[in-house]
C-alpha positions in Angstrom: -58.8 -43.7 10.8 -57.9 -41.3 8.0 -58.1 -37.6 8.1 -58.7 -35.0 5.4 -55.2 -33.6 5.6 -53.4 -36.9 5.6 -55.5 -38.1 2.7 -54.1 -35.3 0.7 -50.7 -37.0 1.0 -51.9 -40.1 -0.8 -52.9 -38.0 -3.7 -49.9 -35.8 -4.0 -46.7 -37.3 -5.5 -43.3 -36.0 -4.7 -43.2 -34.1 -8.1 -45.8 -31.7 -6.8 -43.1 -29.5 -5.2 -43.4 -26.6 -2.8 -42.8 -24.2 -5.6 -46.1 -25.2 -7.1 -47.9 -24.6 -3.8 -47.9 -20.8 -3.3 -50.9 -21.3 -1.1 -48.6 -22.6 1.6 -47.8 -19.0 2.5 -51.4 -17.8 2.2 -52.2 -17.9 5.9 -49.0 -16.0 6.7 -50.1 -13.3 4.1 -53.6 -13.1 5.6 -52.0 -12.9 9.1 -49.8 -9.9 8.0 -52.8 -8.2 6.5 -54.8 -8.7 9.7 -52.0 -7.3 11.8 -51.7 -4.2 9.5 -55.5 -3.6 9.7 -55.6 -3.9 13.5 -52.6 -1.6 13.9 -54.3 1.0 11.8 -57.7 0.6 13.6 -56.3 0.4 17.2 -52.9 2.1 17.1 -52.9 2.9 20.8 -53.7 -0.6 22.1 -53.0 -3.4 19.5 -49.3 -2.9 18.7 -48.2 -2.1 22.2 -45.4 -4.3 23.7 -47.7 -5.3 26.5 -50.4 -6.5 24.1 -47.9 -8.4 21.9 -46.4 -10.0 25.0 -49.8 -11.0 26.3 -50.9 -12.5 22.9 -47.7 -14.6 22.7 -47.7 -15.8 26.3 -51.5 -16.3 26.7 -51.6 -19.0 24.0 -48.8 -21.2 25.1 -51.1 -23.7 26.6 -53.1 -23.9 23.4 -50.0 -24.2 21.3 -48.6 -27.1 23.4 -51.9 -28.9 23.3 -52.2 -28.5 19.6 -48.8 -30.0 19.1 -50.0 -33.0 21.0 -53.0 -33.2 18.7 -51.0 -33.4 15.5 -48.9 -36.4 16.5 -51.7 -39.0 16.3 -53.3 -37.0 13.4 -50.2 -37.6 11.4 -50.9 -41.3 11.7 -54.6 -40.7 10.8 -55.9 -41.0 14.4 -58.0 -38.5 16.4 -57.3 -38.0 20.1 -60.4 -36.4 21.6 -59.1 -36.9 25.1 -56.5 -34.2 25.0 -58.5 -31.4 26.6 -59.7 -33.8 29.4 -56.1 -34.9 30.0 -55.1 -31.3 30.4 -57.8 -31.0 33.0 -56.8 -34.2 34.8 -53.1 -33.1 34.8 -53.9 -29.6 36.1 -56.1 -30.9 38.9 -53.6 -33.6 39.9 -50.8 -31.1 40.0 -52.7 -28.5 41.9 -54.3 -30.9 44.4 -51.1 -32.7 45.2 -49.3 -29.4 45.9 -52.0 -27.6 47.7 -54.0 -30.3 49.5 -51.3 -32.8 50.2 -48.3 -30.6 50.5 -46.1 -32.3 47.9 -43.3 -30.2 46.3 -44.6 -28.5 43.2 -42.1 -30.3 40.9 -43.1 -33.7 42.3 -46.8 -32.7 41.8 -46.1 -31.6 38.3 -44.4 -34.9 37.4 -47.4 -36.7 38.8 -49.7 -34.6 36.6 -47.6 -35.5 33.6 -47.7 -39.2 34.6 -51.5 -39.0 34.6 -51.4 -38.1 30.9 -49.0 -40.9 30.1 -51.3 -43.4 31.7 -54.3 -42.1 29.7 -52.2 -42.3 26.6 -51.2 -45.9 27.3 -54.8 -46.9 27.9 -56.0 -45.2 24.8 -53.3 -46.8 22.7 -53.9 -50.3 24.2 -57.6 -50.3 23.6 -57.3 -48.8 20.1 -54.5 -51.2 18.9 -55.3 -54.4 20.7 -59.0 -54.4 20.1 -59.0 -52.5 16.8 -61.5 -50.0 18.0 -62.0 -46.6 16.4 -59.8 -44.1 18.3 -62.5 -41.4 17.9 -64.7 -43.4 20.2 -62.0 -44.7 22.6 -60.5 -41.3 23.2 -63.8 -39.6 23.6 -64.8 -42.2 26.2 -61.4 -41.9 28.0 -61.7 -38.2 28.0 -65.0 -38.4 29.8 -63.4 -40.7 32.4 -60.5 -38.3 32.9 -62.8 -35.4 33.6 -64.8 -37.6 35.9 -61.7 -38.4 37.9 -60.8 -34.7 38.1 -63.9 -34.0 40.2 -63.0 -36.0 43.3 -59.3 -35.0 42.9 -60.3 -31.3 43.1 -63.3 -31.8 45.4 -65.4 -30.3 42.6 -64.0 -26.9 43.2 -61.3 -24.5 42.0 -57.9 -25.2 43.7 -55.9 -22.1 44.3 -52.7 -21.2 46.2 -50.4 -23.3 44.0 -46.7 -22.8 44.8 -45.5 -19.6 43.1 -42.3 -21.4 41.9 -44.3 -22.8 39.0 -45.7 -19.4 38.1 -42.2 -18.0 38.2 -40.9 -20.3 35.5 -44.0 -19.6 33.3 -44.8 -15.9 33.6 -43.0 -13.8 36.1 -39.4 -14.2 34.8 -39.9 -13.4 31.1 -37.2 -13.7 28.4 -37.0 -10.7 25.9 -40.1 -9.4 27.7 -42.1 -12.5 26.6 -43.3 -15.0 29.1 -41.3 -18.2 29.3 -44.2 -20.4 28.5 -44.2 -19.1 25.0 -40.6 -20.2 24.6 -41.4 -23.6 26.0 -44.0 -23.9 23.2 -41.4 -22.9 20.6 -38.9 -25.4 21.9 -41.6 -28.1 21.7 -42.4 -27.0 18.2 -38.7 -27.6 17.2 -38.7 -31.0 18.9 -41.8 -32.2 17.1 -40.6 -30.7 13.8 -37.3 -32.7 14.2 -39.2 -35.9 15.0 -41.5 -35.5 12.0 -38.8 -34.7 9.4 -35.6 -36.3 10.7 -36.6 -39.5 12.5 -37.8 -42.9 11.2 -40.6 -42.8 13.7 -42.0 -39.5 12.3 -41.7 -40.7 8.7 -43.5 -44.0 9.5 -46.3 -42.1 11.2 -46.8 -40.2 7.9 -46.7 -43.5 5.9 -49.3 -45.0 8.2 -51.5 -41.9 7.8 -51.3 -42.2 4.0 -52.2 -45.9 4.0 -51.9 -48.1 7.0 -52.3 -51.3 5.1 -49.6 -50.5 2.6 -47.4 -49.4 5.6 -48.0 -52.8 7.3 -47.2 -54.7 4.1 -43.9 -52.8 3.9 -42.9 -53.9 7.4 -44.0 -51.0 9.5 -45.4 -52.1 12.9 -48.6 -50.1 12.6 -50.1 -50.8 16.0 -46.9 -50.0 17.9 -46.5 -46.6 16.1 -50.1 -45.7 16.6 -49.8 -46.6 20.3 -46.7 -44.5 20.8 -48.4 -41.6 19.0 -51.3 -41.7 21.4 -49.0 -41.9 24.4 -47.1 -38.9 23.2 -50.3 -37.1 22.7 -51.4 -37.8 26.2 -48.1 -36.8 27.6 -47.9 -33.5 25.8 -51.5 -32.7 26.8 -50.5 -33.3 30.4 -47.6 -31.0 30.0 -50.1 -28.4 28.8 -52.0 -29.0 32.0 -48.9 -28.2 34.1 -48.3 -25.1 32.1 -51.9 -24.1 32.6 -51.5 -24.4 36.4 -48.3 -22.4 36.2 -50.0 -19.6 34.2 -53.2 -19.4 36.3 -51.9 -20.7 39.7 -55.1 -22.7 39.9 -57.1 -25.6 38.5 -60.6 -26.9 38.4 -62.6 -29.7 36.7 -63.5 -27.5 33.8 -60.0 -26.2 33.1 -59.6 -27.9 29.7 -63.1 -27.6 28.3 -62.4 -24.5 26.2 -59.3 -25.9 24.6 -60.7 -28.8 22.5 -62.0 -26.9 19.5 -59.2 -24.3 19.3 -56.6 -27.1 19.4 -58.1 -28.9 16.5 -58.8 -25.7 14.6 -55.1 -24.8 14.9 -54.0 -28.3 13.8 -56.2 -28.4 10.7 -55.5 -24.7 9.8 -51.8 -25.4 10.3 -52.0 -28.3 7.8 -52.8 -25.7 5.1 -49.6 -23.8 5.9 -45.9 -24.3 5.0 -46.4 -28.0 4.2 -49.8 -28.1 2.5 -51.7 -31.3 3.3 -49.5 -32.3 6.2 -50.0 -31.7 9.9 -46.9 -29.8 10.8 -45.8 -28.0 14.0 -44.6 -24.7 12.6 -47.8 -24.4 10.6 -49.8 -25.2 13.8 -47.9 -22.5 15.7 -48.7 -19.9 12.9 -52.3 -21.0 13.0 -52.5 -20.5 16.8 -51.2 -17.0 16.7 -53.2 -16.1 13.6 -56.3 -17.0 15.5 -55.3 -15.1 18.7 -54.4 -12.1 16.5 -57.9 -12.0 15.0 -59.7 -12.6 18.3 -57.6 -10.0 20.3 -57.9 -7.4 17.6 -61.7 -7.7 17.3 -62.0 -7.6 21.1 -59.9 -4.5 21.3 -62.3 -3.0 18.7 -65.2 -3.7 21.0 -66.5 -7.1 19.7 -68.4 -9.3 22.1 -66.8 -12.3 23.7 -68.6 -14.8 21.5 -66.3 -13.7 18.6 -63.8 -16.2 20.0 -66.1 -19.2 19.3 -67.0 -17.8 15.9 -63.3 -17.5 15.0 -62.3 -20.9 16.2 -65.3 -22.7 14.7 -65.0 -20.8 11.4 -61.3 -21.5 11.2 -61.8 -25.3 11.6 -64.5 -25.4 8.9 -62.4 -23.3 6.5 -59.3 -25.4 7.1 -61.1 -28.6 6.3 -62.5 -27.1 3.2 -59.1 -25.9 2.1 -57.6 -29.3 2.7 -60.4 -30.9 0.5 -59.7 -28.3 -2.2 -56.0 -29.1 -2.2 -56.7 -32.8 -2.3 -58.9 -32.4 -5.3 -56.4 -30.2 -7.1 -53.5 -32.6 -6.5 -55.7 -35.5 -7.7 -56.3 -33.7 -11.0 -52.6 -33.0 -11.4 -51.8 -36.6 -10.8 -54.5 -37.7 -13.3 -53.1 -35.3 -15.9 -49.6 -36.6 -15.8 
């Protein structure tokens, strides 16, 4: 399945260099302007160290989840089970620790394993039966949430071992919660995989044109399968981080993360490397969004501004991707 951002790649030849894409810094520029505006309007609350630390640390789960989203997107596949996998992983981790008394690190590994299993099943069905991943992952996501209910006894699980919370929040580095730094490290790992490994380059090739990739010897099903496994695994890691930051879990834990994760992924594809899903652009998009939402809330906006911001960002990102695609097509035709 092809995406708007990856389609841009098929239209843009190598000669369209970054120097000709000043818009790749547009989001950063808007972000800076947004920060300046909120500093001016809320000087006593917005620029405080406590607020900055909260903004950075509070979005670590979303950042990690969005990084999982962009891996199959790079190959042209949507994984709509990511938020549900977060829920399943969170409930598994919390239940095994609180209800069954397993050490928190064993419970966390079991939570991550649940995401691996969902990824394996997603990839198997998609590649072996050639079924649209949009449908498969949506269905598997529903199954994952359904399993979360009996695991959690349909209630919020509290009292998770504080050791997990310690390595996420209570022992900050440079006054910033550790979960933020975990997200940054994962960004660097995904960036390396995308730019420096054959696997990452082949995912991009598949996303541009899977049939051409197959004719050039790329094992398309294998790479798509691995991408979905990685997506499920990273989503499960996000679930563990969620438990560490909230010390709880329930069957609705991941519901609010689906739209923001895709909004950040698509908005990030308009940043730094225009037309490509990229981890650093995704990170910038995540914190651009939280800056806008936090600033507006500090100014007295209602809570629904969050949904407006995330939904609007997704629509704008897709439109911008389409504009870039059209522009690059015209440049190619003019050569």
